[in-house]
C-alpha positions as CSV (number, residue, x, y, z in Angstrom):
1,M,-67.0,150.1,-226.3
2,M,-67.6,148.1,-223.2
3,K,-64.5,146.7,-221.6
4,L,-64.4,142.9,-220.8
5,K,-64.5,142.3,-217.1
6,R,-61.4,140.6,-215.8
7,I,-62.0,136.9,-215.2
8,P,-61.6,136.1,-211.5
9,Y,-58.4,134.2,-210.7
10,F,-60.1,131.5,-208.8
11,L,-62.5,130.9,-211.7
12,L,-59.6,130.6,-214.1
13,L,-57.9,128.1,-211.8
14,F,-61.2,126.1,-211.5
15,I,-61.6,125.9,-215.3
16,T,-57.9,124.8,-215.7
17,V,-58.3,122.1,-213.1
18,L,-61.6,120.9,-214.7
19,V,-60.0,120.7,-218.2
20,G,-57.0,118.9,-216.7
21,L,-59.2,116.3,-215.0
22,A,-61.2,115.8,-218.2
23,W,-58.0,115.3,-220.2
24,F,-56.7,112.8,-217.6
25,H,-60.0,110.8,-217.7
26,Y,-59.9,110.8,-221.5
27,S,-56.3,109.7,-221.7
28,R,-56.9,106.8,-219.2
29,T,-60.2,105.6,-220.7
30,D,-61.2,106.5,-224.2
31,F,-57.7,106.6,-225.5
32,V,-56.9,103.2,-224.0
33,N,-60.2,101.8,-225.4
34,M,-59.4,103.3,-228.8
35,K,-56.0,101.7,-228.7
36,A,-57.6,98.4,-227.6
37,N,-60.2,98.6,-230.4
38,R,-57.4,98.8,-232.9
39,Y,-56.1,95.4,-231.6
40,G,-59.6,93.9,-231.3
41,Y,-59.8,93.8,-227.5
42,L,-63.0,95.9,-227.2
43,K,-65.9,96.6,-229.4
44,D,-67.4,99.0,-226.9
45,K,-67.2,99.6,-223.2
46,N,-69.3,96.6,-222.3
47,V,-68.2,93.9,-224.8
48,R,-65.0,91.9,-224.8
49,D,-64.7,90.1,-228.1
50,V,-61.7,87.8,-228.0
51,N,-60.2,85.2,-230.3
52,I,-58.2,82.7,-228.3
53,G,-55.7,80.3,-229.8
54,V,-54.2,77.4,-227.8
55,V,-50.9,75.8,-228.5
56,W,-50.3,72.6,-226.5
57,P,-48.2,69.9,-228.0
58,F,-48.6,67.3,-225.2
59,K,-50.8,64.5,-224.1
60,D,-52.3,66.6,-221.3
61,L,-54.2,68.6,-223.9
62,P,-57.7,67.2,-223.1
63,T,-57.6,68.1,-219.4
64,Y,-55.9,71.4,-220.1
65,T,-58.6,72.4,-222.5
66,Q,-61.3,71.3,-220.1
67,G,-60.0,73.8,-217.6
68,I,-60.1,76.4,-220.3
69,E,-63.7,75.5,-221.2
70,L,-64.8,75.8,-217.6
71,A,-63.3,79.2,-217.3
72,L,-64.9,80.4,-220.5
73,S,-68.3,79.0,-219.5
74,E,-68.1,81.0,-216.3
75,I,-66.9,84.2,-218.0
76,E,-69.7,84.0,-220.6
77,K,-72.3,84.1,-217.9
78,E,-71.2,87.6,-217.2
79,K,-73.4,90.1,-219.0
80,G,-71.8,91.7,-222.0
81,F,-68.9,89.4,-222.4
82,S,-68.2,87.4,-225.6
83,Y,-65.3,85.1,-226.1
84,R,-64.5,83.0,-229.2
85,F,-62.4,80.0,-228.4
86,K,-60.4,78.2,-231.1
87,L,-58.1,75.4,-230.5
88,H,-54.7,74.8,-232.2
89,F,-52.3,72.1,-231.3
90,K,-49.2,70.6,-232.8
91,D,-48.3,66.9,-232.4
92,E,-45.8,64.9,-234.3
93,K,-48.2,61.9,-234.7
94,L,-51.4,63.8,-235.3
95,G,-49.9,66.6,-237.4
96,E,-51.1,70.1,-237.0
97,T,-54.1,72.2,-237.8
98,D,-54.0,75.1,-240.2
99,I,-52.8,77.8,-237.9
100,W,-53.7,80.9,-239.9
101,D,-57.2,79.9,-241.1
102,F,-58.4,78.4,-237.8
103,A,-59.8,81.7,-236.6
104,N,-61.3,82.7,-240.0
105,N,-58.4,85.0,-240.8
106,K,-59.2,87.2,-237.9
107,K,-56.5,88.6,-235.7
108,I,-55.7,86.3,-232.8
109,V,-56.1,88.5,-229.7
110,A,-54.8,85.8,-227.3
111,A,-52.7,82.7,-227.5
112,I,-52.2,80.5,-224.5
113,G,-50.2,77.3,-223.9
114,F,-46.7,75.9,-224.0
115,L,-44.1,76.7,-226.7
116,N,-40.9,74.8,-227.2
117,S,-38.3,74.6,-229.9
118,G,-40.5,72.2,-231.8
119,S,-43.7,74.3,-231.8
120,V,-42.4,77.9,-232.0
121,K,-41.7,77.8,-235.7
122,A,-44.9,76.0,-236.6
123,C,-47.0,78.4,-234.5
124,A,-45.3,81.6,-235.7
125,P,-48.5,82.9,-237.4
126,I,-50.3,82.7,-234.2
127,L,-47.5,84.4,-232.3
128,G,-47.0,87.1,-234.9
129,E,-50.7,88.1,-234.7
130,A,-51.3,87.6,-231.0
131,E,-51.5,90.7,-228.8
132,V,-51.6,88.7,-225.6
133,L,-49.7,85.5,-224.9
134,V,-50.2,83.6,-221.6
135,L,-47.4,81.0,-221.4
136,E,-47.1,78.0,-219.1
137,C,-43.9,77.3,-217.3
138,G,-41.3,75.7,-219.5
139,T,-41.6,78.1,-222.4
140,N,-38.3,79.4,-223.4
141,P,-38.6,83.1,-224.3
142,F,-35.3,83.2,-226.2
143,L,-36.8,80.9,-228.9
144,L,-39.1,83.7,-229.9
145,E,-38.2,86.4,-232.5
146,R,-37.8,89.9,-231.3
147,N,-40.3,91.3,-233.7
148,F,-43.3,89.5,-232.3
149,Q,-45.9,91.9,-230.9
150,L,-46.7,90.2,-227.7
151,T,-46.0,89.8,-224.1
152,A,-46.3,87.0,-221.6
153,G,-48.3,86.5,-218.4
154,N,-47.4,83.8,-216.0
155,S,-50.1,81.2,-215.4
156,Y,-50.8,80.2,-211.9
157,S,-49.1,76.8,-212.2
158,D,-45.9,78.3,-210.8
159,F,-47.8,80.0,-208.0
160,Y,-49.5,76.7,-207.3
161,H,-46.3,74.6,-206.9
162,A,-44.4,77.4,-205.1
163,D,-47.2,77.8,-202.6
164,N,-47.5,74.1,-202.0
165,I,-43.7,73.9,-201.3
166,K,-44.1,76.8,-198.9
167,G,-46.8,74.9,-197.1
168,I,-44.6,71.8,-196.8
169,V,-41.8,73.9,-195.5
170,K,-44.0,75.4,-192.8
171,S,-45.7,72.1,-191.9
172,L,-42.2,70.5,-191.3
173,G,-41.2,73.5,-189.1
174,M,-38.1,74.2,-191.2
175,K,-36.4,77.5,-190.2
176,K,-33.1,77.4,-192.2
177,I,-33.5,76.3,-195.8
178,A,-31.1,75.4,-198.5
179,V,-32.6,76.0,-202.0
180,I,-31.0,74.5,-205.1
181,Y,-32.6,75.3,-208.5
182,K,-31.8,74.2,-212.0
183,D,-31.0,77.4,-213.9
184,T,-33.6,77.0,-216.7
185,E,-36.8,78.7,-217.8
186,Y,-38.7,75.7,-216.5
187,C,-37.6,76.2,-212.9
188,N,-36.9,79.9,-212.6
189,G,-40.6,81.0,-212.2
190,M,-41.2,78.6,-209.3
191,F,-37.9,79.5,-207.7
192,T,-38.6,83.2,-208.0
193,L,-42.1,83.0,-206.5
194,F,-41.0,80.7,-203.7
195,S,-38.2,83.2,-203.0
196,F,-40.5,86.1,-202.7
197,Q,-43.0,84.2,-200.6
198,I,-40.6,82.5,-198.2
199,G,-37.7,84.9,-198.1
200,K,-39.1,87.4,-195.5
201,E,-40.1,84.6,-193.2
202,K,-37.3,82.1,-193.2
203,D,-33.5,82.0,-193.1
204,F,-33.1,81.3,-196.8
205,Y,-29.9,80.4,-198.8
206,Y,-29.7,79.3,-202.4
207,T,-27.4,78.3,-205.2
208,S,-28.1,77.4,-208.8
209,I,-27.0,74.6,-211.2
210,N,-26.4,75.4,-214.9
211,E,-24.8,73.8,-217.9
212,Y,-21.5,75.6,-217.3
213,N,-20.9,74.5,-213.7
214,E,-22.9,71.3,-213.4
215,K,-20.2,68.7,-213.5
216,S,-17.4,70.5,-211.5
217,Y,-19.6,72.5,-209.1
218,V,-22.5,70.4,-208.0
219,E,-21.2,67.8,-205.6
220,P,-19.0,70.2,-203.6
221,I,-22.0,72.4,-203.1
222,Y,-24.1,69.4,-202.1
223,D,-21.5,68.4,-199.5
224,R,-21.3,71.9,-198.2
225,I,-25.1,71.8,-197.7
226,V,-24.8,68.6,-195.6
227,D,-22.0,70.1,-193.6
228,T,-24.1,73.2,-192.7
229,E,-26.9,73.2,-190.2
230,F,-29.8,73.4,-192.7
231,D,-33.2,72.0,-191.7
232,G,-33.7,70.6,-195.2
233,I,-33.4,71.1,-198.9
234,V,-35.8,72.6,-201.4
235,F,-35.1,71.6,-205.0
236,F,-36.4,73.1,-208.3
237,G,-35.4,71.2,-211.3
238,Y,-35.9,68.2,-213.6
239,S,-36.5,64.6,-212.5
240,E,-33.0,63.4,-213.5
241,D,-31.3,66.2,-211.6
242,A,-33.5,65.5,-208.5
243,S,-32.7,61.8,-208.6
244,S,-29.0,62.4,-209.1
245,L,-28.9,64.8,-206.1
246,L,-31.0,62.5,-203.9
247,K,-28.8,59.5,-204.6
248,H,-25.7,61.5,-203.7
249,L,-27.3,62.8,-200.5
250,R,-28.3,59.3,-199.4
251,K,-24.8,58.0,-200.3
252,I,-23.2,60.5,-197.9
253,G,-25.8,59.8,-195.2
254,Y,-28.2,62.8,-195.6
255,R,-31.7,62.0,-194.2
256,K,-33.2,65.5,-193.7
257,P,-36.3,66.6,-195.6
258,F,-35.9,66.8,-199.4
259,I,-38.7,68.9,-201.1
260,G,-39.1,69.3,-204.8
261,N,-41.4,70.5,-207.5
262,E,-43.7,68.4,-209.6
263,A,-40.8,66.7,-211.4
264,L,-40.6,64.4,-208.4
265,D,-44.1,63.2,-209.1
266,T,-43.1,61.3,-212.2
267,D,-42.3,57.7,-213.2
268,D,-38.9,58.7,-214.4
269,F,-38.0,59.9,-210.9
270,T,-39.4,56.9,-208.9
271,K,-38.2,54.3,-211.3
272,S,-34.6,55.6,-211.3
273,F,-34.2,54.4,-207.7
274,G,-35.5,50.8,-207.6
275,S,-37.8,49.3,-205.0
276,S,-35.3,49.2,-202.2
277,F,-34.3,52.8,-202.2
278,D,-35.2,54.9,-199.2
279,L,-37.6,57.7,-200.2
280,S,-38.6,58.6,-196.7
281,N,-38.7,62.3,-195.9
282,V,-39.0,63.1,-199.6
283,Y,-41.8,65.6,-200.5
284,C,-43.2,66.8,-203.8
285,S,-45.3,69.9,-204.5
286,S,-47.8,67.7,-206.4
287,Y,-48.3,65.5,-203.4
288,D,-49.9,68.5,-201.7
289,T,-52.1,69.0,-204.7
290,T,-55.5,68.5,-202.9
291,F,-58.4,70.4,-204.3
292,D,-60.0,70.9,-200.9
293,S,-57.0,72.6,-199.3
294,T,-58.4,76.1,-199.8
295,P,-62.0,77.4,-200.3
296,E,-61.0,78.6,-203.8
297,L,-59.6,75.2,-204.9
298,K,-62.5,73.4,-203.4
299,A,-65.0,75.6,-205.3
300,F,-63.1,75.1,-208.5
301,A,-63.1,71.3,-208.0
302,E,-66.8,71.3,-207.4
303,R,-67.6,73.3,-210.5
304,Y,-65.3,71.1,-212.6
305,R,-67.0,67.9,-211.4
306,Q,-70.4,69.4,-212.2
307,K,-69.4,70.2,-215.7
308,F,-67.2,67.2,-216.7
309,N,-68.3,64.5,-214.2
310,S,-64.7,63.9,-213.2
311,A,-62.1,65.1,-210.8
312,P,-59.8,67.9,-211.9
313,D,-56.0,67.6,-212.1
314,Q,-53.1,70.1,-212.1
315,W,-53.3,70.7,-215.9
316,S,-57.0,71.5,-215.8
317,L,-56.3,74.1,-213.1
318,C,-53.5,75.5,-215.3
319,G,-55.9,75.9,-218.3
320,Y,-58.5,77.5,-216.0
321,S,-56.1,79.9,-214.5
322,A,-54.6,80.9,-217.9
323,I,-58.0,82.1,-219.0
324,M,-58.7,83.9,-215.8
325,L,-55.3,85.7,-216.1
326,L,-56.2,86.6,-219.7
327,K,-59.6,88.0,-218.5
328,K,-57.8,90.0,-215.8
329,A,-55.5,91.4,-218.5
330,I,-58.4,92.5,-220.7
331,D,-60.4,93.9,-217.8
332,N,-57.5,95.9,-216.4
333,Q,-55.9,97.4,-219.5
334,G,-53.6,100.3,-218.6
335,S,-53.2,99.3,-214.9
336,L,-50.2,97.9,-213.3
337,L,-49.7,94.3,-212.0
338,P,-49.6,93.6,-208.3
339,P,-45.9,93.8,-207.2
340,L,-45.5,90.0,-206.6
341,L,-46.9,89.0,-210.0
342,Y,-45.1,91.8,-211.7
343,R,-41.7,90.8,-210.3
344,S,-42.3,87.1,-210.9
345,I,-42.9,87.7,-214.6
346,I,-40.0,90.0,-215.0
347,Y,-37.6,87.8,-213.0
348,S,-38.7,84.5,-214.4
349,G,-38.1,83.0,-217.8
350,H,-41.6,84.0,-219.0
351,T,-41.0,87.5,-220.3
352,I,-41.3,87.9,-224.1
353,L,-39.1,90.3,-225.9
354,G,-39.7,92.9,-228.5
355,L,-42.9,94.9,-227.7
356,K,-43.5,97.6,-230.3
357,Y,-46.0,99.7,-228.3
358,E,-45.6,102.0,-225.4
359,Y,-47.5,99.8,-223.0
360,A,-47.4,96.0,-222.8
361,A,-49.9,94.3,-225.1
362,N,-51.8,92.8,-222.2
363,G,-52.3,96.2,-220.7
364,L,-50.9,95.2,-217.3
365,L,-47.3,96.2,-217.6
366,K,-46.9,99.9,-218.5
367,L,-43.4,99.2,-219.7
368,N,-41.6,99.1,-223.1
369,L,-39.4,96.0,-223.0
370,T,-37.1,96.7,-225.9
371,S,-34.4,94.1,-225.1
372,S,-33.4,91.7,-222.4
373,K,-30.5,90.1,-220.7
374,K,-30.3,86.5,-219.9
375,W,-31.3,85.1,-216.5
376,M,-28.5,85.9,-214.0
377,P,-28.3,83.8,-210.8
378,G,-28.8,86.1,-207.9
379,K,-30.1,88.9,-210.1
380,G,-32.9,87.3,-212.0
381,F,-34.2,87.8,-215.5
382,I,-33.6,91.5,-215.9
383,P,-34.9,93.3,-219.0
384,F,-33.9,96.9,-219.8
385,L,-36.8,99.0,-218.5
386,T,-37.8,102.3,-220.0
387,G,-40.5,104.7,-218.9
388,K,-41.6,106.1,-215.5
389,D,-42.1,102.6,-214.0
390,S,-38.5,101.4,-214.6
391,G,-37.6,102.6,-211.1
392,D,-39.9,100.1,-209.5
393,Y,-37.2,97.5,-209.9
394,E,-34.3,97.6,-207.5
395,D,-31.8,95.0,-206.5
396,S,-33.0,95.6,-202.9
397,T,-35.9,93.3,-203.6
398,W,-33.3,90.5,-203.5
399,Q,-31.5,91.4,-200.3
400,F,-32.9,88.5,-198.4
401,E,-31.3,86.0,-200.8
402,R,-27.8,84.9,-199.9
403,R,-25.5,82.4,-201.4
404,F,-24.0,79.7,-199.4
């Protein structure tokens, strides 16, 4: 009987490497696609077939959805893409649509919009079936049940305002900045993004206001800001907090730059002062909202005008960016978020609890967020992280932030 020849060592090694590479490719592509098929993301490698539900209980709904329509019209021009867009809204006067049947009893793959205590319960069927949830700033994640199978992406609205405020700070030549933020889910995203963008460039100090320390803690902190050589104040918060702070600052003779988020661009803010109040050297992120400030915004505004024969506004940009973020989530399943966006979602009040799968439903965060702690000033919104990527988060990312 003829003996089998010994297989050369290098050939065995080559075969082993080849099998390993094939397995790796399969695990990163076909397995991910199979998992995605189960949730309705992909029918095949070239088609994205997505049901999108929108929850938006506010008067800005028309312009918000126009931004969505513009994004969808651009996406549908790409070969092989198919998106089904269904609208749901809740309004106390108009009532609400039938949430479960509005998508013909098919699983909602994505829900985008704004959820608050009034709309969470009514929209539970959407939330319970959605695999991807893109939330606007203002959504309180603690209102959501832990057994919802969804995650959250941060729309670009927070990026937008944080970037505008950064531009104002630079244009005024501010070097040493005092930042005050209202410790709520509405403000934490903007504050976090601003922190990461400005912290490595400026001498940056901050403090927070919350319901526990507001009455006894606020005015001494404000006085300390005035007594310290800061070039100005950046404020993230609600209009009533901004007006209260500004009145106090004017009362004690403070006239340096005061910069705030879009809450300053409201009737509630301006009317609270009266016509004789000095609003000089007061800046708002919305005041810098010009759609020709960057090539990207200029191109967006032109496409918007061509489609709707009107000028865009902030909410139309939010709707547009929410869809584009959703598209990115679908296109990049299994990949990791860019570090800045990754950190801003984890550290802001936009992270949803209770994922049941080993990777986040939007395919961007390869984490299993099983539970979470509440936002902690100076630490951020820190979930318990499990898996190989949990080490990506270290407190060292916050070393440039110092309390005053």
